[in-house]
N, C-alpha and C positions, 0 to 999 in steps of 0.2 A: 235259148237253144234247148231242144228236147234231148233226152238221153240217147235216143236212137240216132239223131244227127251227130251227136258228139262221137259216138262209136264209129260212124262212117268217116269222120275227119281223122280219127286216129289210125284207121286202116289204110288211108290213102298214102301213096308213096311220098316220102319226105326228101328223097334225094334230088337235089337240084345242083346246078353247076356251082353255085355259091357254097353250098354245103360240102360238095366234093373238094373244092379248093381249100376250104377251112380245115377239113380233115387232113388233106395232103400237107398243109402248112404245119398242123399240129404234129403229125407223124415226123415230118422233117425236123422240126424243132426238138422233138423227143430224141430222135436218133443223134442229132448234133450234141445234145446234152449228155447222152449216154457215151458217145465217143470221148467227150471231154472228161467225164468221170473216169472212164477206163484209162485214159492217158495219165490223169492225176494219180490213179492207183498204181500204175506202172512206175511212175517216178518216185512214189513213196516206198515201194517195195521193189528193189532191183531184181530180186529173184523171181518176180512175177513176169517171166518172159515165156511162159508156157502158153501155147495156143488155147483158146477158151474151150475148144472141143475136147480137150484132154482133161483128166482129173487134175485139180490144182494141188500143189504141195504147200505145206506150211512153211513160212519163212522163219528162220531162226535168227 
């Protein structure tokens, strides 16, 4: 394959239905893991009941 052909292949769209489904599953898995970690954090620190959009206070 020549260098010119290689560049054309790289610039072609790579988004397919399979790719989109894999990305959606990866994002869903990440969000699930993040929710689980946040729940664990809340159980470890009872004073961590402040919404995440506000500044957090240090637990004593």
